[in-house]
C-alpha positions as CSV (number, residue, x, y, z in Angstrom):
1,M,-20.3,11.4,12.5
2,L,-16.8,9.7,12.3
3,R,-15.6,10.5,8.5
4,I,-13.7,7.6,6.9
5,A,-12.3,8.2,3.6
6,N,-11.0,5.9,1.1
7,C,-7.7,6.7,-0.9
8,S,-6.9,3.2,-2.6
9,G,-9.1,0.1,-3.9
10,F,-6.2,-1.7,-5.1
11,Y,-2.4,-1.8,-5.5
12,G,-1.9,0.6,-8.5
13,D,-4.7,3.0,-7.7
14,R,-4.1,6.6,-8.5
15,L,-1.2,7.9,-6.8
16,S,-3.0,11.5,-6.1
17,A,-6.0,10.2,-4.4
18,A,-4.8,10.5,-0.9
19,R,-3.9,14.3,-1.2
20,E,-7.4,14.8,-3.0
21,M,-9.3,13.1,0.1
22,V,-7.2,15.1,2.7
23,E,-7.7,18.7,0.8
24,G,-10.8,17.9,-0.9
25,G,-13.0,18.3,2.2
26,P,-13.3,17.5,6.2
27,I,-12.2,13.7,7.3
28,D,-11.3,12.1,10.1
29,V,-9.8,8.8,8.8
30,L,-8.1,8.2,5.8
31,T,-7.7,4.6,4.7
32,G,-6.7,2.4,1.7
33,D,-7.0,-0.9,0.5
34,W,-3.8,-2.1,-0.9
35,L,-4.2,-5.7,-0.8
36,A,-6.0,-8.5,-2.9
37,E,-5.4,-12.1,-3.2
38,L,-3.1,-11.6,-6.1
39,T,-1.4,-9.0,-4.5
40,M,0.2,-11.4,-1.6
41,L,1.5,-13.5,-4.3
42,I,2.9,-10.5,-6.0
43,L,4.5,-9.2,-2.9
44,A,5.9,-12.7,-2.3
45,G,7.6,-12.3,-5.4
46,N,9.0,-8.9,-4.6
47,R,10.5,-10.5,-1.4
48,L,12.0,-13.0,-3.1
49,K,14.1,-10.7,-5.3
50,G,14.9,-8.6,-2.5
51,R,12.5,-6.0,-2.7
52,P,10.0,-4.9,0.0
53,G,6.8,-7.1,0.9
54,Y,4.9,-4.4,1.3
55,A,2.9,-1.9,-1.1
56,P,5.7,1.2,-1.6
57,T,3.1,3.3,-3.4
58,F,1.8,3.6,0.2
59,L,4.4,5.8,1.2
60,A,4.3,7.7,-2.2
61,Q,1.0,8.5,-1.0
62,L,1.7,9.3,2.4
63,E,4.6,11.7,1.6
64,Q,2.2,14.3,-0.2
65,V,-0.4,14.4,2.8
66,L,1.3,13.1,6.3
67,G,2.0,16.6,7.4
68,T,-1.4,17.6,6.9
69,C,-2.9,14.9,8.5
70,V,-0.7,15.4,11.5
71,E,-1.7,19.2,11.8
72,R,-5.5,18.1,11.5
73,G,-5.9,15.3,13.5
74,I,-6.7,12.9,10.8
75,K,-5.5,9.1,11.5
76,I,-4.3,6.9,8.7
77,V,-5.2,3.2,8.7
78,S,-3.8,0.7,6.1
79,N,-3.5,-2.6,5.0
80,A,-0.6,-1.7,2.5
81,G,2.2,-3.8,5.1
82,G,1.2,-7.0,3.1
83,L,3.8,-9.5,4.1
84,D,5.9,-7.0,6.3
85,P,3.9,-4.6,8.3
86,A,7.0,-3.9,10.5
87,G,9.3,-3.2,7.6
88,C,6.3,-0.5,6.3
89,A,5.6,1.2,9.6
90,A,9.4,1.4,10.0
91,A,9.4,3.2,6.4
92,V,6.4,5.4,7.6
93,A,8.4,6.3,10.7
94,G,11.6,6.8,8.4
95,L,9.5,9.0,6.2
96,A,8.2,11.0,8.9
97,G,11.7,11.8,10.3
98,R,12.8,13.2,6.9
99,L,9.8,15.4,7.0
100,G,10.7,16.8,10.5
101,L,7.2,15.0,12.1
102,R,6.8,13.5,15.2
103,V,4.3,10.5,14.2
104,K,3.3,7.4,16.3
105,V,3.3,4.8,14.3
106,A,1.6,1.3,14.9
107,H,1.6,-1.9,13.1
108,V,-0.5,-5.1,13.4
109,T,0.8,-8.4,13.0
110,G,-0.4,-12.0,13.9
111,D,-1.6,-12.7,10.5
112,D,1.0,-14.8,9.1
113,L,0.8,-18.4,9.4
114,S,3.2,-19.6,7.0
115,G,5.4,-20.6,9.7
116,R,2.6,-22.7,11.2
117,D,2.3,-26.4,10.2
118,L,-1.0,-26.3,8.0
119,G,-0.9,-29.5,7.2
120,D,-2.8,-30.8,4.1
121,A,-5.4,-27.7,5.1
122,P,-8.6,-28.5,3.3
123,N,-9.9,-26.1,0.2
124,L,-13.0,-24.2,1.4
125,D,-14.2,-24.1,-2.0
126,T,-13.3,-27.8,-3.5
127,G,-12.7,-29.7,0.0
128,E,-9.5,-30.9,-1.7
129,R,-6.3,-31.3,0.2
130,L,-3.5,-28.9,0.1
131,P,-0.8,-30.6,-2.2
132,S,2.2,-28.2,-1.7
133,A,4.2,-26.5,0.8
134,P,2.6,-22.6,1.2
135,L,4.6,-19.5,-0.1
136,T,2.4,-17.5,1.8
137,A,-0.5,-18.2,4.5
138,N,-2.4,-15.3,6.3
139,A,-5.4,-15.1,8.2
140,Y,-7.9,-12.5,7.5
141,L,-7.7,-10.4,11.0
142,G,-11.0,-8.0,12.1
143,G,-11.0,-4.5,13.1
144,R,-10.3,-5.0,16.9
145,P,-6.6,-4.7,16.8
146,I,-6.7,-1.4,14.8
147,A,-9.1,0.0,17.5
148,A,-6.4,-1.0,19.9
149,A,-3.7,0.6,18.3
150,L,-5.8,4.0,17.6
151,S,-6.6,4.0,21.3
152,A,-3.1,3.8,22.2
153,G,-2.6,6.9,20.3
154,A,-1.1,5.8,17.1
155,D,-1.7,8.6,14.4
156,V,-0.8,5.9,11.3
157,V,-1.9,2.2,11.5
158,V,-0.3,-0.2,9.3
159,T,-1.6,-4.2,8.9
160,G,-1.1,-7.1,7.0
161,R,-4.0,-9.1,5.8
162,V,-7.1,-7.8,7.6
163,T,-10.7,-8.1,6.0
164,D,-11.1,-5.0,3.8
165,A,-14.2,-4.0,5.9
166,A,-12.0,-3.9,8.7
167,L,-10.3,-0.7,7.7
168,V,-13.6,0.8,8.5
169,T,-14.6,-1.2,11.4
170,G,-11.9,-0.7,13.3
171,P,-11.9,3.2,13.4
172,G,-15.6,2.7,14.3
173,I,-15.0,0.4,17.2
174,W,-12.3,3.1,18.5
175,R,-14.6,6.0,18.3
176,Y,-17.5,4.6,19.6
177,G,-16.6,1.8,21.9
178,W,-18.8,-0.8,20.1
179,R,-18.2,-4.5,22.2
180,P,-18.2,-7.3,20.7
181,G,-22.1,-7.9,21.2
182,D,-22.9,-5.0,19.4
183,H,-23.7,-6.8,16.2
184,D,-25.6,-4.5,14.7
185,A,-23.6,-1.6,14.9
186,L,-20.4,-3.8,13.9
187,A,-22.4,-4.9,11.0
188,G,-23.3,-1.3,9.6
189,S,-19.7,-0.6,9.8
190,V,-19.0,-3.7,7.9
191,V,-21.4,-2.6,5.1
192,A,-20.0,0.7,5.2
193,G,-16.4,-0.6,4.4
194,H,-17.7,-2.9,1.8
195,V,-19.0,0.0,0.0
196,I,-15.7,2.2,0.0
197,E,-12.9,-0.6,-0.2
198,C,-13.1,-0.4,-3.5
199,G,-12.4,3.1,-4.1
200,C,-14.2,4.6,-7.1
201,Q,-16.5,1.6,-7.7
202,A,-19.0,3.3,-5.1
203,T,-18.6,6.7,-7.0
204,G,-19.9,5.7,-10.5
205,G,-16.8,3.6,-11.4
206,N,-16.9,0.6,-13.5
207,Y,-20.8,1.4,-13.5
208,A,-23.3,-0.5,-15.6
209,F,-25.2,2.7,-16.3
210,F,-22.1,4.8,-16.9
211,G,-24.0,7.5,-19.2
212,E,-25.7,8.6,-16.2
213,V,-22.4,9.4,-14.4
214,P,-21.0,12.9,-15.0
215,D,-17.2,13.6,-15.3
216,L,-16.1,10.1,-14.9
217,A,-12.6,10.9,-16.1
218,H,-12.2,13.0,-12.8
219,C,-14.3,10.5,-10.5
220,G,-13.7,11.4,-6.8
221,F,-13.2,8.7,-4.4
222,P,-15.9,8.0,-1.6
223,L,-16.3,8.4,1.9
224,V,-18.6,7.7,4.7
225,E,-20.1,9.5,7.7
226,L,-20.4,6.6,10.4
227,A,-22.9,7.1,13.0
228,S,-22.8,5.3,16.4
229,D,-25.3,3.1,15.6
230,G,-23.6,1.9,12.8
231,S,-25.6,3.7,10.2
232,S,-23.7,5.6,7.5
233,V,-24.0,8.3,4.8
234,V,-21.6,7.6,1.4
235,T,-20.8,10.5,-0.2
236,K,-17.7,12.0,-1.8
237,H,-16.1,15.8,-1.9
238,P,-17.9,18.3,-3.7
239,G,-16.6,19.5,-7.0
240,T,-15.4,16.0,-7.9
241,G,-16.6,13.9,-10.8
242,G,-18.5,10.7,-10.4
243,L,-21.8,9.8,-8.7
244,V,-23.1,8.4,-5.5
245,S,-27.0,7.0,-6.1
246,V,-28.5,4.1,-5.0
247,G,-27.5,2.4,-7.9
248,T,-23.6,2.8,-7.7
249,V,-24.0,1.8,-4.0
250,T,-26.0,-1.5,-4.6
251,A,-23.8,-2.3,-7.6
252,Q,-20.6,-2.0,-5.1
253,L,-22.7,-4.0,-2.0
254,L,-23.2,-6.7,-4.6
255,Y,-19.4,-6.9,-5.6
256,E,-17.7,-10.2,-4.6
257,I,-20.4,-11.6,-2.4
258,A,-22.2,-14.9,-2.0
259,S,-24.5,-15.5,0.5
260,P,-26.5,-12.5,1.9
261,R,-25.0,-13.5,5.2
262,Y,-21.5,-12.0,4.8
263,P,-19.2,-13.3,7.7
264,G,-16.2,-11.8,9.1
265,P,-14.0,-12.0,12.3
266,D,-15.8,-9.0,14.1
267,V,-19.6,-10.1,12.8
268,V,-21.7,-11.6,10.5
269,A,-23.5,-8.8,8.5
270,R,-27.0,-9.5,6.9
271,F,-27.0,-7.9,3.5
272,D,-30.6,-8.9,3.4
273,T,-31.7,-6.4,5.5
274,I,-29.6,-3.1,4.1
275,E,-31.9,-0.2,3.4
276,L,-30.8,2.5,1.0
277,E,-32.1,6.1,1.1
278,Q,-31.0,8.5,-1.6
279,Q,-30.7,11.5,0.8
280,G,-29.7,14.2,-1.6
281,P,-27.1,14.7,-4.7
282,D,-24.2,12.3,-4.0
283,R,-25.3,11.2,-0.5
284,V,-27.0,7.9,0.0
285,R,-28.0,6.7,3.4
286,I,-27.5,3.0,4.9
287,S,-29.4,1.8,7.8
288,G,-31.3,-1.1,9.1
289,V,-28.4,-3.8,8.9
290,R,-28.7,-6.4,11.4
291,G,-25.7,-8.2,12.3
292,E,-25.1,-11.6,14.1
293,A,-22.1,-13.3,16.3
294,P,-19.1,-14.0,13.8
295,P,-18.2,-17.8,13.2
296,D,-15.4,-19.3,15.6
297,T,-13.1,-19.6,12.1
298,L,-10.6,-17.2,10.5
299,K,-10.2,-17.6,6.6
300,V,-6.3,-18.1,5.5
301,A,-5.6,-17.3,2.1
302,I,-2.6,-19.7,1.1
303,N,-0.6,-19.2,-2.2
304,Y,1.8,-21.8,-3.4
305,V,3.8,-22.0,-6.7
306,G,1.9,-24.5,-9.2
307,G,4.1,-24.9,-12.0
308,Y,4.8,-22.9,-15.1
309,R,2.3,-21.5,-17.8
310,N,2.7,-20.1,-21.5
311,T,0.1,-18.6,-23.4
312,M,-0.1,-17.8,-27.1
313,T,-2.5,-16.0,-28.8
314,M,-3.5,-15.8,-32.8
315,V,-6.0,-13.7,-34.6
316,L,-8.4,-15.5,-36.8
317,T,-10.3,-13.1,-39.5
318,G,-13.0,-13.4,-42.3
319,L,-15.1,-16.5,-42.7
320,E,-15.4,-19.7,-41.3
321,I,-13.8,-18.7,-37.9
322,E,-14.5,-22.3,-36.1
323,A,-13.1,-24.3,-38.9
324,K,-9.8,-22.1,-38.7
325,A,-9.6,-22.6,-35.0
326,R,-9.6,-26.2,-35.8
327,I,-7.0,-26.2,-38.3
328,A,-4.7,-24.0,-36.3
329,Q,-4.7,-26.6,-33.1
330,E,-4.3,-29.6,-35.3
331,A,-1.0,-28.0,-36.8
332,I,0.2,-27.3,-33.5
333,W,-0.8,-30.4,-31.6
334,S,0.9,-32.3,-34.5
335,R,4.2,-30.5,-33.6
336,V,3.6,-30.6,-29.3
337,P,0.9,-33.3,-28.1
338,R,-1.5,-32.1,-26.3
339,E,-1.3,-34.9,-23.7
340,S,1.9,-34.0,-22.9
341,F,1.1,-31.1,-21.1
342,E,-0.5,-31.1,-17.3
343,Q,-3.2,-28.9,-18.6
344,V,-4.3,-27.2,-22.1
345,H,-7.0,-24.3,-22.0
346,V,-8.1,-23.2,-25.3
347,E,-10.3,-20.1,-25.5
348,L,-12.2,-18.8,-28.7
349,T,-13.0,-15.2,-28.5
350,P,-15.3,-13.4,-31.0
351,L,-14.2,-9.8,-31.2
352,A,-16.6,-8.6,-34.0
353,D,-19.2,-10.2,-36.0
354,A,-19.4,-8.7,-39.6
355,V,-22.4,-10.7,-40.7
356,P,-25.7,-9.7,-38.9
357,P,-28.2,-12.6,-38.1
358,P,-30.0,-14.1,-39.9
359,R,-26.6,-15.2,-41.3
360,T,-26.3,-16.9,-44.8
361,V,-23.0,-17.5,-44.5
362,P,-20.7,-19.2,-42.1
363,L,-19.6,-17.0,-38.9
364,S,-17.6,-14.2,-40.2
365,G,-15.5,-11.5,-38.3
366,T,-12.7,-11.4,-35.8
367,A,-11.8,-13.7,-33.0
368,L,-9.0,-14.2,-30.6
369,L,-7.8,-17.8,-30.4
370,R,-6.0,-18.0,-26.9
371,I,-3.9,-21.2,-26.0
372,T,-2.8,-21.7,-22.7
373,V,-0.7,-24.9,-21.5
374,M,0.7,-25.5,-17.8
375,D,3.0,-27.9,-16.9
376,P,5.7,-28.7,-13.8
377,D,8.3,-28.8,-16.3
378,R,9.2,-25.2,-17.2
379,K,10.9,-26.1,-20.6
380,R,7.9,-28.2,-21.9
381,A,5.4,-25.3,-21.0
382,G,8.3,-22.8,-22.6
383,R,9.9,-22.3,-25.6
384,A,8.7,-25.8,-27.0
385,F,5.3,-24.9,-27.0
386,S,5.5,-20.9,-28.3
387,S,7.9,-21.9,-30.9
388,A,5.7,-24.6,-32.1
389,V,3.1,-22.3,-32.5
390,V,5.1,-19.7,-34.4
391,E,6.5,-22.7,-37.0
392,T,2.8,-23.3,-38.1
393,G,2.7,-19.8,-39.2
394,L,3.2,-20.7,-43.1
395,A,1.3,-24.0,-42.7
396,S,-2.1,-22.9,-41.0
397,Y,-5.2,-20.9,-42.0
398,P,-5.4,-18.1,-44.0
399,G,-4.6,-14.7,-42.4
400,F,-2.6,-16.3,-39.8
401,Y,-1.0,-13.4,-37.2
402,G,-0.2,-13.5,-33.8
403,L,-0.2,-11.2,-31.1
404,A,3.2,-11.6,-29.4
405,P,6.3,-13.7,-30.6
406,P,7.4,-16.6,-29.0
407,G,8.2,-16.4,-25.3
408,D,9.4,-18.6,-22.2
409,A,6.9,-20.1,-19.8
410,S,6.4,-17.9,-16.5
411,P,5.8,-19.6,-12.8
412,Y,2.1,-19.2,-11.8
413,G,0.6,-19.4,-8.2
414,V,-2.2,-21.4,-6.9
415,Y,-4.9,-19.8,-4.5
416,W,-6.1,-21.7,-1.5
417,P,-8.6,-20.7,0.5
418,T,-8.8,-22.7,4.3
419,L,-10.1,-22.3,7.5
420,V,-8.5,-22.2,11.0
421,P,-9.9,-21.7,14.5
422,A,-9.9,-18.5,15.4
423,G,-8.5,-19.2,18.9
424,T,-5.6,-20.2,17.4
425,V,-4.8,-17.1,15.6
426,R,-3.4,-14.1,18.0
427,P,-3.2,-10.6,16.6
428,R,-0.3,-8.5,17.9
429,V,-0.2,-4.7,18.2
430,W,3.0,-2.6,18.1
431,L,3.4,1.1,18.7
432,D,6.5,2.8,17.8
433,G,8.5,-0.5,17.9
434,Q,7.2,-1.4,21.4
435,E,4.4,-4.2,21.6
436,L,1.0,-3.4,23.7
437,D,0.5,-5.7,26.1
438,G,-2.5,-8.5,26.2
439,Q,-4.3,-6.6,28.5
440,E,-4.5,-3.5,26.4
441,L,-5.2,-5.7,23.4
442,D,-7.8,-7.8,24.9
443,D,-10.1,-5.1,26.4
444,R,-13.6,-5.2,25.4
445,R,-13.8,-1.5,25.0
446,F,-12.2,1.2,23.0
447,T,-12.8,4.6,23.6
448,A,-11.6,7.4,21.6
449,P,-10.3,10.5,23.3
450,E,-12.6,13.7,23.2
451,H,-12.6,14.5,19.5
452,D,-11.2,18.3,19.1
453,G,-12.6,18.5,15.6
454,R,-9.3,19.0,13.7
455,G,-9.8,16.0,11.5
456,S,-13.1,17.7,10.3
457,G,-12.0,21.3,10.3
458,E,-14.6,23.9,11.5
459,H,-17.1,21.2,11.1
460,G,-15.7,19.1,14.2
461,S,-17.0,15.4,14.6
462,G,-19.1,16.1,17.8
463,G,-18.0,15.2,21.6
464,P,-16.4,11.7,23.1
465,A,-17.0,8.6,22.0
466,A,-20.0,6.9,23.1
467,G,-20.0,3.6,25.5
468,D,-22.5,0.7,25.1
469,Q,-24.6,1.2,21.8
470,G,-27.0,-1.5,22.4
471,C,-27.7,-4.8,21.2
472,D,-14.2,-8.8,4.7
473,G,-15.6,-8.5,4.6
474,R,-16.8,-12.1,4.4
475,E,-13.7,-12.9,2.4
476,G,-15.2,-16.6,1.8
477,L,-16.1,-17.7,5.3
478,P,-18.8,-19.8,5.4
479,A,-22.2,-18.7,6.9
480,P,-22.9,-19.8,10.2
481,R,-26.2,-21.9,11.0
482,V,-28.5,-19.0,12.7
483,A,-31.9,-18.3,12.6
484,P,-32.9,-16.2,9.5
485,V,-33.9,-12.7,9.5
486,A,-37.0,-12.6,7.3
487,P,-36.3,-10.2,4.3
488,P,-38.8,-8.2,2.8
489,V,-41.5,-9.8,0.7
490,P,-41.2,-9.2,-2.9
491,P,-44.1,-7.5,-4.6
492,A,-46.4,-10.0,-6.7
493,P,-45.8,-10.2,-10.5
494,L,-47.8,-7.9,-12.4
495,E,-50.9,-8.8,-14.3
496,G,-53.3,-7.7,-17.0
497,P,-52.1,-6.7,-20.4
498,E,-49.0,-4.9,-20.0
499,T,-47.3,-7.6,-18.4
500,G,-45.4,-9.4,-21.2
501,Q,-44.2,-12.4,-18.5
502,D,-42.5,-14.7,-20.5
503,G,-44.7,-14.3,-23.7
504,D,-48.0,-13.3,-22.0
505,G,-48.9,-9.8,-23.0
506,P,-47.1,-7.1,-25.0
507,A,-43.5,-7.2,-24.6
508,V,-40.0,-6.3,-26.6
509,R,-37.3,-8.4,-27.1
510,T,-34.3,-6.4,-26.2
511,A,-31.0,-6.4,-24.2
512,L,-31.5,-7.4,-20.5
513,G,-29.4,-4.0,-20.1
514,A,-32.1,-2.0,-20.9
515,I,-33.3,-2.3,-17.4
516,V,-30.6,-4.8,-15.4
517,G,-27.3,-3.5,-14.2
518,A,-24.4,-5.9,-13.0
519,R,-21.2,-6.2,-11.5
520,S,-19.2,-9.2,-11.6
521,G,-15.7,-10.3,-10.1
522,D,-13.8,-13.2,-8.7
523,K,-13.2,-14.9,-5.3
524,G,-10.6,-17.3,-5.6
525,G,-11.6,-19.8,-8.3
526,N,-15.2,-18.6,-8.3
527,A,-17.1,-15.8,-10.0
528,N,-19.9,-13.7,-8.2
529,L,-22.4,-12.0,-10.5
530,G,-24.7,-9.6,-9.0
531,V,-27.8,-8.2,-11.1
532,W,-30.1,-5.5,-9.9
533,V,-33.0,-3.3,-11.4
534,R,-34.6,0.1,-9.9
535,T,-38.1,-0.6,-9.2
536,A,-40.3,-3.5,-7.2
537,E,-41.9,-4.1,-10.4
538,Q,-38.9,-4.8,-12.4
539,F,-37.7,-7.3,-9.6
540,A,-40.8,-9.1,-9.6
541,W,-40.1,-9.7,-13.2
542,L,-36.1,-10.4,-12.8
543,S,-36.7,-12.7,-10.0
544,G,-38.9,-15.0,-12.0
545,H,-37.2,-14.8,-15.1
546,L,-33.6,-15.0,-14.7
547,T,-33.1,-18.6,-13.3
548,V,-30.2,-20.1,-12.6
549,E,-31.1,-22.5,-15.9
550,R,-31.8,-19.3,-17.7
551,L,-28.3,-17.7,-16.6
552,K,-26.6,-20.9,-17.9
553,E,-28.2,-20.2,-21.4
554,L,-27.0,-16.7,-21.4
555,L,-23.4,-17.3,-20.4
556,P,-22.6,-20.7,-22.2
557,A,-19.1,-20.6,-19.9
558,T,-21.2,-21.3,-17.0
559,A,-23.4,-24.0,-18.7
560,G,-21.4,-26.9,-17.0
561,L,-20.7,-25.6,-13.5
562,E,-22.6,-25.1,-10.2
563,V,-24.5,-22.0,-9.7
564,D,-26.0,-20.7,-6.6
565,R,-28.5,-18.1,-6.6
566,Y,-29.3,-15.8,-3.7
567,D,-32.2,-13.4,-3.6
568,L,-31.7,-9.7,-2.0
569,P,-35.4,-8.3,-2.5
570,N,-34.6,-5.2,-0.1
571,L,-31.9,-3.9,-3.1
572,H,-34.0,-5.5,-6.0
573,A,-31.0,-7.7,-6.6
574,L,-30.1,-11.5,-7.4
575,N,-26.7,-12.7,-6.7
576,F,-25.3,-15.7,-8.6
577,V,-22.0,-17.6,-7.4
578,V,-20.5,-19.7,-10.2
579,H,-18.2,-22.3,-8.7
580,G,-15.0,-23.3,-10.5
581,L,-15.1,-20.4,-13.2
582,L,-11.9,-19.2,-12.6
583,G,-10.2,-22.5,-11.8
584,R,-7.4,-22.2,-9.2
585,G,-7.6,-18.3,-9.1
586,V,-6.5,-15.3,-10.7
587,A,-3.0,-16.0,-10.9
588,A,-3.4,-19.4,-12.2
589,G,-6.4,-18.6,-14.6
590,P,-6.1,-19.3,-18.0
591,R,-9.3,-17.1,-19.2
592,L,-8.8,-14.2,-20.9
593,D,-11.0,-12.5,-18.5
594,A,-9.2,-14.2,-15.4
595,Q,-11.1,-12.3,-12.7
596,A,-14.7,-12.3,-14.4
597,K,-14.8,-8.4,-14.4
598,A,-17.0,-8.8,-17.5
599,L,-19.2,-11.5,-16.9
600,G,-22.1,-9.1,-15.6
601,E,-21.4,-7.4,-19.0
602,E,-21.8,-10.2,-20.6
603,L,-25.0,-11.2,-19.3
604,R,-26.5,-7.6,-20.0
605,A,-25.9,-8.3,-23.6
606,G,-28.0,-11.3,-23.6
607,H,-31.6,-10.7,-24.8
608,A,-35.2,-11.3,-23.1
609,D,-39.0,-10.4,-23.7
610,I,-39.3,-7.7,-21.6
611,P,-42.9,-6.3,-20.5
612,R,-43.0,-3.0,-22.4
613,A,-44.7,-1.6,-19.0
614,L,-41.0,-2.1,-17.4
615,L,-39.0,-0.2,-20.1
C-alpha cells in the first residue's frame, strides 16, 4: 500500500497538521491542498502588494517536518505554489539549506495562461463572453507532471494550479506505473484524492450527524492507503479525534460535485460506481470505481476585477420585522437612489423566532437586514452609500442599530470558468532549477524505485512498483458523452401499512435531518447540495420524496433558479446543482452564506412526513 496523508484542506488550515501526520504513524507521502478558486484571487492581491504569490503557511508547516521526512523517505507534494511555484520551490530550497538538509525540490509550471490571448472566453456555466482582461488565468493540470517529478528523484514537489485529486493521483502514477489507459485505477485514485483533499471533512468535520463524532475538537486529518488497482482505505492515525465512517466518507464524496461523471485531466471517474465498506473502526474501503477516458479540454479558472462593493447590515428586533425592513430601505433609497448602483442585493435573514407557530401576532424575533451595493465607481459604492445608511439612524424603524460603522468600498473579483484544448497547455517540470526534458515528461510509464520502507517505519509499503495494472478533481469540466455504466437498481418503495409514503400509512411529521444527512458548497456561481441516507429503504423513500420541485419549496432562495438532480443509489444519495445561486462566485457573491456552506443544513431543517418505519 502507498500511504498518502493530507495536512491541509485550505489556505489557513491547522498549522500543526503536518507534524501530526508525520509523527502520528507511518506514511509514505505527505500532501496538502492550499488552493481554492478564491485563493488564487487572494494570492494575486498579495502579489500586487509585493508579497509572495504562493502560500507561506506551507513553509511554516514544512519547517516542522522537513528533517523527519528526509530521514524517513517521506515524499512531500503540495499545490501551495499558487501563482509562483518557482518562488515557492526556491523558498523550500532556502529553508532546507538553513536546516542543513540536502533536499531535491521540484516544481511544476505550465498552468499559468495569464499571458495568453484568451479572447472573449465563454463562461463554462452561463455561456457569456469574458468582458474584461484577466487578473489570473490558470489551467487545472493533472497528476502526470507530479509523477514525473517524483520519478526524477524529487523529495518535495510544489505545483501551481492542479486538480485537488492530482495530489493523490500523481504519487499513485509514480508508485504503480499506471498508463493513461488504466482508467479504473486512475479513477480510484481520483476518488481517494477527492475524499482527503478537504482535510478533516473526511474524518467528521462539518458532518451532519456531528453528535456521532468523538472528540471533534482534536479531529485527526485523513490518510488513504492506495493500492495498485486504485482501490483504497480511508483512515486516520490512532489516538486522534474524529470519525471515519461510511457516512463521513459519503458526505465528502458528495462535496462540490455535479454529475456522477467526474471529469479531470487524467480520467473521468464514475461516482455512480463507488462501493463503500466499513472494514473496522475508522477504516472505510473504497472499491469498484470505474473510469473513462478524460475529455480533450482542460478547465481554466479566470479571475478579473469586477468593480467595487460595500455592505451594511442592520439588526431588526421584535414585532413586524418585514415592515421594519421595508421602512429601512425606503429611508436609505431616499438618500441614495437604488437605481444609481450597477447591482443591489438585499437579504433579510431571521435569526430567532420568538413566537412559535401558530402565530397570533406579526412575525417577531430578530433578523439581519443586509444590503450590498456593487458598482464600477468606487466613490458611489463607498461612503456615499454607507454614510447614507447611518444617516437614517434616528429617522428609521424602532430599535435601529447596525453591526459596523460606515466604511469605504473594496474591490471584488469575478470568477470565470472556461475551457481550452488540452493539447494547447504544456506542463513543465523543474528539478533543482533545471527543466526535465520532454522525453522524461512525456514518458507514459513512471516507476518508483524499490521502496525501502522508511516512509512507513517498520511496516514498509512493499516491494517495487507495479507495471501495467490492467484495463479535480472534476473542477467543473463538462461530462463527456459516452456510454453509461448501469448504476445499481434502487429497491422498490416500501409497501404496506408502515410505509407512510407521502400520506399513505403511518408517518411522522418531523425534520428531514432526522434521517437525511447533507453537505453543500460552492463551485463558481453554482451551489452543490448532496444529501444521503443510511439504508436502501430510506433511499427508496428519499428518491421519491425529494424532487426538484419539493427542494425549491423547502429552499425558497432556489425557487427561480435552474436545479439539476443526480441520483447515486450506490451511495444512497442524491446530488442537486443549483445554477446561479452564488452569482459570480465567492469573491463577488453578496449572500451572507456566500459559499452555500449552510444550504444543506437549511434543507435538513425542513419538515416532511417520514414513514415511521424509517425513523
